[in-house]
C-alpha positions in Angstrom: 0.0 0.0 0.0 2.0 2.9 -1.2 1.3 6.1 -3.1 1.8 6.0 -6.8 1.6 9.7 -7.4 4.5 11.0 -5.3 8.1 10.1 -5.9 8.6 9.7 -2.2 8.9 6.8 0.2 5.4 6.3 1.6 4.6 7.6 5.1 5.9 5.2 7.7 2.3 5.0 9.0 1.5 2.9 5.9 3.5 -0.3 5.4 4.7 -1.5 2.0 3.4 -5.1 2.0 4.4 -6.3 -1.5 7.8 -6.8 -3.0 6.8 -4.9 -6.2 7.7 -1.3 -5.4 7.1 1.9 -7.2 9.9 4.0 -8.7 9.4 6.5 -5.9 9.8 3.8 -3.2 13.0 2.6 -4.8 14.3 6.1 -5.2 13.7 6.9 -1.6 15.2 3.6 -0.4 18.3 4.3 -2.5 18.6 7.7 -0.8 18.5 6.1 2.7 21.0 3.5 1.4 23.1 6.4 0.2 23.4 7.7 3.8 24.7 4.3 4.9 27.0 4.1 1.8 28.5 7.4 2.8 29.1 6.3 6.4 30.9 3.1 5.2 32.9 5.2 2.7 34.0 7.6 5.4 35.0 4.9 8.0 37.0 2.8 5.6 38.8 5.7 4.0 40.0 7.1 7.4 41.0 3.6 8.5 43.3 3.2 5.5 44.7 6.6 6.1 45.6 6.1 9.8 49.4 5.4 9.3 49.7 8.5 7.1 47.9 10.6 9.6 50.2 9.3 12.4 53.3 10.1 10.3 52.2 13.6 9.3 51.0 14.7 12.7 53.5 12.7 14.8 51.0 10.7 16.8 51.7 7.8 19.0 49.6 4.6 18.7 47.5 5.7 21.7 46.9 9.1 20.1 46.1 7.6 16.8 43.4 5.5 18.4 41.5 8.7 19.2 41.0 9.4 15.5 38.9 6.2 15.5 37.7 6.5 19.1 36.6 10.2 18.8 34.1 9.0 16.2 33.0 6.1 18.3 32.6 8.4 21.4 30.2 10.7 19.6 28.4 7.8 17.9 28.1 5.4 20.9 27.4 8.2 23.4 24.5 9.7 21.6 22.8 6.8 19.7 20.1 6.1 22.2 19.1 9.8 22.3 19.3 9.9 18.5 17.1 6.8 18.1 14.5 8.2 20.4 14.7 11.6 18.8 13.8 10.0 15.5 10.7 8.5 17.1 9.6 11.7 18.8 10.6 14.4 16.4 10.2 12.7 13.0 12.7 10.6 11.2 13.1 12.8 8.1 13.7 15.9 10.2 16.4 14.2 12.4 18.1 12.7 9.3 18.4 16.0 7.5 19.7 17.9 10.6 22.2 15.1 11.4 23.4 15.0 7.9 24.0 18.7 7.8 26.2 18.5 10.9 28.1 15.6 9.2 28.8 17.7 6.1 30.2 20.6 8.1 32.4 18.3 10.2 33.7 16.5 7.1 34.8 19.8 5.6 36.5 21.0 8.8 38.3 17.6 9.2 40.0 18.1 5.9 41.2 21.6 6.7 42.5 21.4 10.3 46.1 20.7 11.2 45.9 20.3 14.9 45.5 16.7 16.1 43.0 17.7 18.8 40.9 19.6 16.3 41.0 16.6 14.0 39.7 14.4 16.8 37.0 17.0 17.5 35.7 16.8 14.0 35.6 13.0 14.2 33.5 13.4 17.4 31.1 15.6 15.6 30.8 13.2 12.7 30.2 10.4 15.1 27.5 12.5 16.9 25.8 13.3 13.6 25.8 9.6 12.7 24.2 8.8 16.0 21.1 10.6 14.7 21.2 9.7 11.0 21.8 5.9 11.5 18.8 5.1 13.6 16.6 7.6 11.7 17.4 5.9 8.4 17.1 2.4 9.7 13.8 3.0 11.5 12.4 4.8 8.5 12.9 1.6 6.6 11.6 -0.7 9.3 8.5 1.4 9.8 7.8 1.6 6.1 8.3 -2.0 5.0 6.1 -4.7 6.6 7.8 -7.2 8.8 8.8 -10.4 7.0 10.1 -11.0 3.5 9.4 -7.4 2.3 11.4 -5.8 5.1 14.1 -8.4 4.9 14.5 -7.6 1.2 14.8 -3.8 2.0 17.3 -4.4 4.8 19.4 -6.7 2.6 19.6 -4.0 0.0 20.4 -1.4 2.7 23.2 -3.6 4.1 24.7 -4.2 0.7 25.0 -0.4 0.2 26.8 0.0 3.5 29.3 -2.7 2.4 29.6 -1.2 -1.0 30.5 2.1 0.6 33.1 0.4 2.8 34.6 -1.4 -0.2 34.7 1.8 -2.3 36.2 3.6 0.6 39.1 1.1 0.8 40.0 1.8 -2.8 39.4 5.5 -2.8 41.1 5.8 0.6 44.2 4.0 -0.8 44.3 6.2 -3.9 43.5 9.5 -2.1 46.0 8.8 0.7 48.7 8.8 -1.9 47.9 12.4 -2.7 47.2 13.4 0.9 45.1 11.9 3.8 43.1 15.2 4.0 41.3 14.2 0.8 39.8 11.2 2.6 38.0 13.6 4.9 36.8 15.9 2.1 35.4 13.3 -0.3 32.2 12.6 1.6 31.2 16.3 1.4 29.7 16.3 -2.2 27.9 13.0 -1.4 26.3 14.6 1.7 25.3 17.7 -0.2 23.6 15.7 -2.9 21.7 13.7 -0.3 20.7 16.8 1.5 19.3 18.3 -1.7 17.3 15.2 -2.6 16.0 14.2 0.9 13.1 16.7 1.1 11.9 15.6 -2.3 12.2 11.8 -1.9 11.3 11.2 1.7 7.7 11.8 2.8 7.1 13.8 6.0 6.6 11.5 8.9 4.8 12.9 12.0 6.2 12.2 15.5 5.1 8.8 16.7 4.2 10.2 20.1 3.4 13.7 21.4 6.4 15.4 22.8 4.9 18.5 24.5 4.8 18.0 28.2 6.0 14.4 27.9 9.7 14.5 26.9 11.9 12.7 29.4 14.5 15.4 29.9 16.0 13.8 33.0 16.4 10.5 31.2 17.9 12.1 28.1 20.5 14.0 30.2 21.5 11.0 32.4 21.7 8.4 29.5 23.7 10.8 27.2 26.1 11.8 30.0 26.5 8.2 31.2 27.1 6.8 27.7 29.5 9.6 26.8 31.5 9.1 30.0 31.5 5.3 29.7 32.8 5.3 26.2 35.3 8.1 27.0 36.6 6.2 30.0 37.0 3.0 28.0 39.0 4.6 25.2 41.2 6.6 27.7 41.9 3.7 30.0 44.8 2.3 28.1 46.7 5.6 28.4 45.6 6.5 32.0 45.8 2.9 33.3 42.9 0.5 33.9 43.5 0.6 37.6 44.3 4.3 37.9 42.2 6.5 40.2 41.0 8.5 37.2 39.7 5.4 35.4 38.1 3.9 38.5 36.4 7.2 39.4 35.2 7.8 35.8 33.7 4.3 35.7 32.0 4.8 39.0 30.4 8.1 37.9 29.3 6.5 34.6 27.7 3.6 36.5 26.0 6.0 38.8 24.6 8.0 35.9 23.3 4.9 34.1 21.8 3.6 37.4 20.0 6.9 37.8 18.8 6.6 34.3 17.3 3.2 34.9 15.6 4.5 38.0 14.1 7.5 36.1 12.9 5.3 33.3 11.0 3.0 35.7 9.2 5.9 37.3 8.5 8.4 34.5 5.2 8.3 32.6 6.8 8.7 29.2 10.3 7.1 29.4 13.0 7.9 26.9 13.8 4.2 26.7 11.2 1.6 27.6 13.3 -0.9 29.5 10.9 -3.7 28.7 12.3 -3.8 25.1 15.3 -5.7 26.4 13.2 -8.3 28.1 13.0 -10.3 24.8 15.8 -12.8 24.3 16.1 -12.2 20.6 16.7 -8.4 21.1 19.4 -9.1 23.7 21.2 -11.7 21.5 21.1 -9.3 18.5 22.6 -6.5 20.5 25.3 -8.7 22.1 26.1 -10.1 18.7 26.5 -6.6 17.3 28.9 -5.7 20.2 31.0 -8.8 19.5 31.1 -8.2 15.7 32.1 -4.6 15.8 34.4 -5.1 18.7 36.3 -7.9 17.1 36.5 -6.2 13.7 37.4 -2.7 14.9 40.2 -4.1 16.9 41.4 -6.4 14.0 41.3 -3.6 11.4 43.3 -1.3 13.6 46.0 -4.0 14.1 46.0 -5.3 10.6 46.3 -1.8 9.0 49.3 -0.9 11.2 50.9 -4.4 10.5 50.5 -4.2 6.7 51.8 -0.7 6.3 54.2 -0.2 9.2 55.7 -3.7 9.5 55.5 -5.0 6.0 55.9 -1.6 4.4 52.8 -1.9 2.2 51.3 1.3 0.6 47.9 2.6 1.6 46.5 1.3 -1.7 48.0 -2.2 -1.3 46.5 -2.3 2.2 43.1 -1.3 0.8 43.3 -4.0 -1.9 44.1 -6.6 0.8 40.8 -5.7 2.7 38.8 -5.4 -0.5 37.7 -9.1 -0.9 35.9 -8.9 2.4 34.0 -5.8 1.3 33.1 -7.2 -2.0 31.7 -10.4 -0.5 29.5 -8.3 1.8 28.4 -6.0 -1.0 27.3 -8.9 -3.3 26.3 -11.4 -0.6 24.1 -9.2 1.6 21.3 -8.9 -1.0 20.9 -12.7 -0.8 20.5 -12.9 2.9 16.8 -11.9 2.9 15.7 -15.2 1.4 18.0 -17.2 3.7 16.4 -15.5 6.7 13.0 -16.2 5.4 13.9 -19.9 5.2 16.2 -20.5 8.1 15.8 -17.6 10.5 18.4 -15.2 11.8 19.8 -17.3 14.6 21.5 -20.0 12.4 23.0 -17.2 10.1 24.4 -15.4 13.2 26.0 -18.6 14.4 27.6 -19.3 11.0 28.8 -15.7 10.9 30.6 -16.0 14.2 32.2 -19.2 13.1 33.6 -17.4 10.0 34.8 -14.5 12.1 36.6 -16.6 14.7 38.2 -18.8 12.0 39.4 -15.7 10.0 41.0 -14.0 13.0 42.6 -17.3 14.2 44.1 -17.8 10.7 45.6 -14.3 10.9 47.6 -15.5 13.9 49.9 -17.2 11.4 51.0 -13.8 10.0 54.8 -13.2 10.3 57.4 -10.9 8.8 56.9 -12.4 5.4 53.3 -13.8 5.2 51.7 -15.5 2.2 48.9 -13.4 0.9 47.2 -16.4 -0.7 47.5 -18.7 2.3 47.0 -16.2 5.2 45.7 -12.8 4.4 43.3 -13.6 1.5 41.5 -16.5 3.4 41.2 -14.2 6.5 39.5 -11.5 4.4 37.2 -14.0 2.7 36.1 -15.5 6.0 35.4 -12.0 7.4 33.4 -11.1 4.3 31.2 -14.2 4.8 30.7 -13.3 8.5 29.6 -9.8 7.7 27.5 -10.8 4.8 25.5 -13.2 7.0 25.7 -11.4 10.3 25.2 -7.7 9.7 21.8 -7.8 8.1 20.7 -10.6 10.5 21.6 -8.4 13.6 19.5 -5.5 12.1 16.6 -7.7 11.3 16.5 -9.6 14.6 17.1 -6.4 16.6 14.1 -4.6 15.1 11.7 -7.5 14.7 8.6 -7.6 16.9 9.0 -4.0 17.9 6.1 -1.5 17.5 6.5 1.2 15.0 6.6 4.0 17.6 9.7 2.3 19.1 11.6 1.4 15.9 13.9 4.4 16.4 14.7 3.1 19.9 15.4 -0.4 18.6 17.6 0.9 15.8 19.4 3.1 18.3 20.0 0.2 20.6 21.5 -2.1 17.9 23.7 0.7 16.6 24.8 1.6 20.1 25.8 -2.0 20.6 28.0 -1.9 17.5 29.8 1.3 18.7 30.2 0.4 22.4 31.5 -3.0 21.5 33.9 -1.4 19.1 35.1 1.1 21.6 35.8 -1.4 24.4 37.7 -3.9 22.2 39.6 -1.2 20.4 40.7 0.2 23.7 42.0 -3.2 24.9 43.7 -3.9 21.5 45.4 -0.4 21.7 46.7 -1.2 25.2 48.0 -4.6 24.1 49.9 -3.1 21.1 51.4 -0.3 23.1 53.0 2.8 21.7 55.8 1.2 19.6 56.5 2.5 16.1 56.1 -0.9 14.5 59.2 -0.3 12.4 62.9 -1.0 12.5 64.0 -2.8 15.7 60.5 -2.5 17.1 58.8 -4.5 14.3 59.3 -7.9 15.9 58.0 -6.7 19.2 55.0 -5.1 17.5 54.3 -8.4 15.6 54.3 -10.3 18.9 51.9 -7.8 20.5 49.8 -7.9 17.3 49.4 -11.7 17.7 48.2 -11.1 21.3 45.8 -8.5 20.1 44.4 -10.7 17.4 44.0 -13.4 20.0 41.8 -11.0 22.0 39.5 -10.3 19.0 39.3 -14.0 18.3 38.1 -14.5 21.8 35.5 -11.8 21.4 34.2 -13.5 18.3 34.0 -16.7 20.2 31.9 -15.1 22.8 29.6 -13.9 20.1 29.3 -17.5 18.8 28.3 -18.7 22.3 25.5 -16.1 22.4 24.3 -16.9 18.9 24.2 -20.7 19.7 22.1 -20.0 22.7 19.4 -18.6 20.4 19.2 -21.8 18.4 16.4 -24.1 19.5 14.6 -27.1 17.9 11.2 -25.6 18.6 11.4 -22.2 17.0 12.9 -21.9 13.5 12.3 -18.1 13.2 12.1 -16.7 16.7 11.9 -13.0 15.9 8.9 -13.4 13.7 6.8 -14.9 16.5 8.2 -13.2 19.6 6.4 -9.9 20.3 7.3 -7.2 22.7 4.8 -5.9 25.3 3.7 -2.3 25.0 
C-alpha cells in the first residue's frame, strides 16, 4: 500500500506489503542507502589513512586510536538519544539535521592541522551519525512490513553499506597517496547531494508520540552523559591505566549516571527508553552479537592496518586491496541474505557468521614478517566477508523484529549503540596490548608479537559472540523474531 503519485517513500504509518515497489519507493530507499553508503565510505577511507595521519601529525599509537575513538565516542554516546529523537521528532527531520552536521564536520576535518581539532571533527561526525543511522534504519523498518518485504529492503540497505566500505578502501588508498586530507573531504559532495534530494524523496513523517509536556529530559541527560562518560573512559583507559584513580572514578560516575537513568525510566510516565524492550531474548542476543562483531572487527582492522603498512611496508593502496575481498563479499552477498532469513531464520545465520569471524581471526595469527597473501591474508578476508554478509543484516533484522512502529527508532538506536560500544571497548583493549611502539625497525618484531596477542583478543571476542548466537538456536522455533512480540 503505497502512493503511486508522489516520488517519495510512503509515510511510515502505511506499510509496504508487496515486493513490487514503485519508482518513488525505490528512489527513496536508494537515498537512505546512500546515507549508509557514505558512512561506510568515510569509516574505511579514514581507516586506511591512519598510518599516514600518524606520520604527518607525529601521533603515538594511543593518540592515533583517538582518531577512531573520537568518532566512536560521539556515535556510541548519543545513539540512544538519536534513536528516540527519530521517534519523537520525526525521522526525516532528524536525518536532515544530522546529515547537515556531518557535512560541516567533514569539511572541517579536511582543513584542520591540529590533532585535537581533527579528533574533535571526528567526534562531531560520530555524533551526527548517532542521529542519522537510527533515523534511516527506523524509516525503513516502519515503512516495510515485517517479514520478506522488510528483509529484502534491509538486505539492499546492508549491501550499500558494504559497497561504501569497499569503495572507501580503494578511494582511501588512492587519495592517501595524494594526501590523507582528501579522505575527509570526499564525503562532502555526497552529503550535499543527499541533503538536496531528501526533502523531495522522503515523505514527511509525523512524530510517533506527542512530545509537548512528555519528553523525558532527565532520562535524556543521564543516558547521554552516562554513555559519553562510559565510552570516553574505555578509550582513555589504556593511556591512563585501567586501575588508575582517574579510570576507576570515571567508571564509578558512569555507572551512577546509568543507574540513575534506569531508576528514572522505571518511574517516568513517558520514558525515553522503555526498558521492557530488552526483556525479549532475541533483542538481547542481537545486541550482544552486534557488540562482539564490531568489537572484534574494529580491533582487527586497527591492528592489521598498522601491521601491513608499518611492519610489511605496504602502501595505503596495497592495504586497501588486501581488505577489498571482504567488502566485495558483503556487497554482493548481503542482498541474498533476505531469502535465507525467510527460510532458516536469523539465529543460524548469526552462528555461522561468528564461526567465520573466529576462523578468520585465528588464521591471521599465522602472519609473520613475510606472510603468504594467498594462504594467510586472503583467506582471512574472505572469512570475514562471509561473516559480515550473513551477520550484519541478521543483527539489524533480529534487533528490530517484533518492535512496535513507535519504538523502531529506539530499537535501531540500541542495535547501533551495541556496535559502537563493542567497538570502543575492544579497540581500547587492543590499543593497550599493542602499546606505543612505532612498528618499524627494531620494534617491528615486538610489534608483531603484540599484534598476535591483540588478534588473540579479537578471536576471543568473536568466540563469545558465537556462544551467544548458539544460545538462540532451538529445535522448537525456526524463526524466533517473527513470532516473539514485545509488550507495550
